[in-house]
N, C-alpha and C positions, 0 to 999 in steps of 0.2 A: 271294355274288359278284354284282357289278353286271351286269344284262342287257346283251347286246351284239348288234348287228345289222350285217351286212355288206350293202352295196348294190352289186350288180354293175351297172356302168354308172353309178355314182353321181357321176361328174364332170361329167355333162351337165346340161342345163336342169332336167329333172324331178328327177333324182337329188339335185342340190344343195339343192333346196327340201325334199325328203324328209329329207335329212341334218339340215338346220336344225330341222325339226319334231321329229325323234326326239331330238336333243340337248336340245331344250326340255322333252321329256318324261322326261329323266333316263336315256336309253339311250346306252350307249357306241357310237359309230359308226365303222365302217371303210368306206372307199370303195375299190372295186376298179375300175380302168379300164385301158385299153390302154397299152402301152409309149409313153412320151413324150407321154402325154395332157396336154392343157392343164389347169392347176389354177386357171384364172381364175375359174371359177364357184364354187369352194370356198375361194378365197384368204382370204376374211374369217373362215372357221372352220377354217383349216388347222391352227392350233395346238390345236384341240379334238378333232380326228379323227385316225384313222390312214389313210394313203393308200398303197394297194398298186398297183403297176403289174404287169400280167401279160397273158397270152393266155387269153381266155375259152375257146378251143378246146383248151387244154392242161390235161389232167387233173391234172398235178402242180401247176400254178399254182392251180387251183381247190381242190385239197386243202389246200395251204398257207394259202390265204385263209380257208377255212371252219373251220379248227382253232380250237376254243375259243369259237366264236360260238353265240349263242342262237337268233337269227333270221337269215333271209336274204331279200333283196328282189332279184327278177330283172327288170332293166330293159333288158338288152342286146338290141339288134337291129341287124343290119348292113345292113338294107334299109329302104326306105320304100314306101308304097303305090304311088306314082306310077311307080317304077322296078322294082318286084319282079317284074313279069311278064316283064321283059326277059331275066332269067336265073333261071328257077325252080330249076335244079339248085343254083346258088349259095345261093339262099334256104334250101333244105333243108339243105345241107351246113353252112352257117355259123350257122344259127339253131336248127334242130330238133335236129341231132345234138349240138351243144354243150349244149343244154338238157337232153338226156337224160343226158349226163355229169354235169351239175350235180345232177340229181335223185339219181343214184346216190351221189354224194359227200354229199349232204344226209342220205341214209339212213345212210351209213357213219359220219358224224360226229354223228349224232343231233341234227340241227337241229330245234328245237321247232316251228317253223312257217316255211314258205316263202310269201312273198307274190309273186305274179306279176302284173305290170302288163300286162294284155292291151289289146286295141283295140276299144272299143265302137263306133268309127266304121267298122270294116271287117268284124268277124266276123259281123254280122247280114246284110249285103248289102242289097238293096232291101227296104224295110220293107213288111210286109203291113198293119200298123196302127201308128199313132203315138199317144202316145210308145211306144218300144220297151221292153218288159219283158225281164227275164232269161230268160223262157220263150219268147220270140219265136224262130221258126225261124232257123237259122244257115246262110246261103247266101252266103258271101263271094265277091266278084267280083274279088279280087286275090290273088296268091300270098301277099302279106304277111298278109292276113286269114286265108287258109287255114292258114298256118303258126302264127299266133297261136292259132287254134282247135285245131289239132292238138296244140300244146303243152298247152293246157287239158285235152284228152282224155287225154294221157299223165300229167298230174298226177293225174287221177282213177284211172288204172291203178296208178300208184305208191302211191297211198293204199290201194287195195284189196289189192294184192299185198305191199307192203312197209311200210305204215303211215305213209307220209310225210304229215304234216299240212300243209295249204295253204289259202290263200284267193286268189281271183282277183278283181282289180279291173279292170273293163272301163272304161278311161278314155274319155271323149268327147274333145273338142278343147281341150287346155290352152293357155293363153296367159299371158304375164306377163314379169317381169324375167328377163333372162339367156337368153331363147329366141333361138336362132340364126336370124337373118333370111335366111341364105343357103341354107337347106335348103328342099326342096319341101314339107315339113311345116311348119306354123306360119304360117298365112295372115296373122294379125294382125301378127305381128312383121315378116314380109316386107313387107307393105304400108306399115307405119309407117316402116321403114327407107328405102324408096324415096321416101316423102314427104319425109323429112328430107334426102335427097340431091337433092331437087328433080326427081325423075324422074316420068314418067307411069306410073300404075298399069296393069298388064296383068291383065285378068280373063278367065279361061277361061269361055266360054259367055255366057249373058245376065245373070249375076250373081244369079240366083234360086235357086242351090243353097243349101240350108239345112243348117247344122250347129249342134251344141250346144256352145257355148264356155264353159268354166269357168276361173276365175282360179286359177293354179297354187298359190297359198298355201292355197286351199281344198282342192284335190286332194291336196296333200301331207299334210294332216291325216288323210286316210282310211287311210293306211298304219298309223299307230299304232292307230287304231280297229280295223282288221282284225287286228292282232296281239293285241288284247285281246278280240276277238269270241269269245263262248262259245256262239253258236248253231250249229246243224248246217248252216247254209247255207254254200255254198262260193263262190258267184259274185255279184258286186255291180256294178251300173252306178254309175259316178262321173260325175255330170253336174249340170246345172242344171235339166233337165227343160223347158228353153225353147230355141227355135231362133231363129237369126238368119241371114238371107240375106247374101250378100256385099254386095248393094246396101244393105241396112240397116246393115251395119257401116260402109260408106263414108259413109253419111248421118250416123252417129254421129261419125265422124272430123271431119266438117264442123261439126256442131251442138255436140257436147260438147267436142271438142278445139280447135275453131275453126281447122281446117287448110284450106288451099287447094291444090288439085292437079287434074291432068287424069286422065281414065280412058280406057283403050282396051280395048274388048271384042274377044276373040278366039274362034275356034271352040272348042266344048265338047270335053271329053275323054270317051271311051267308058266308062272305068272309074269315073267319078264317080257315086256314088249321089246321086239328086236331093235327098233329104231324110233327115236322120238326127237324131232327137231321142230321148234316152234317158230312161226312167222311173227316177227315183232313190228311189222310195218304200221299197224294200227296204233300202237303205243307211240311210235315215232311221230306219226301224224298228229294225233290228238293230245297226247301227253307231252309232246316234245321231249320224249325220253329215248335215249339210245345208250348202249353200254360205252363207257369211257376207257375201261381197262382192257388191255389185251389178255389173252389166256395166259401167256407167259408171265406177264406182270402179276396177275392174280396168284399164280402158282408160287412165284418168288416171295410174295408177301405172306402167303399162307405158310410156307416152309420156314420163313424167318420167325414167324410167330411160334411155331412148334419148337424151334431151337431155343427161343427165349423164355417160353412159358410152360411147356408141358414136361 
């Protein structure tokens, strides 16, 4: 029987690229997303996948979706780092509890492996040393990061107590086609959209905050590699291992994309970690995964998408 994988939250930016990659590797794909979710991101592959609408907080919906599947990818998150501290109770109720229900059902339906997309940009907190390895202390400074880390810990517990097999991919900062420019996550997409609209760019702080940005098509490839991974390691950083400040990205917009725009610098935000660069050598060793696209290539592809689609 052909291997199958269900992607919870698969109708979004990241999930749609994962779906593409899994299809290319011969795996049957089911996308699970909320009721009346937009199918825009998967419209080009809708005839090749199964699309299920449901409530991630509903155990019945989760059960129906998991039945007959080989693998599962957990991408669902109802919050983002910038707003998660405003309602920590909601963060716990909507993200942690629902994840535990998912784990229970994965055990019940004998899912071969669960892949959890965690947040390499938030679970570590302020870095002690750069680049950040998977063994770096985890001291998140947002509820979002705390919940992601807690889900990781519960995965370990479910493996010990109930034998649930899993891999955790700590994504750095993905960018690329189909990223929503209106969310607080996704700096590159947000800035490019504002440039296209002829608006002034607003930057929090002095523009020297550094992040590790990877092109989404590279990141999507890591899921299939994690499914096939036979090592005992459970946690991987998915990143480029290189950092770019906001100012450097703005400079690339001008130099590489030949764009002209104004910039307005605003007061910094307390929860922003100053620098976050992830060490990806473990993924390179065990998953045989390394980024294939340069930063400039990714930027050009992303800008071309904005010109053609937005």
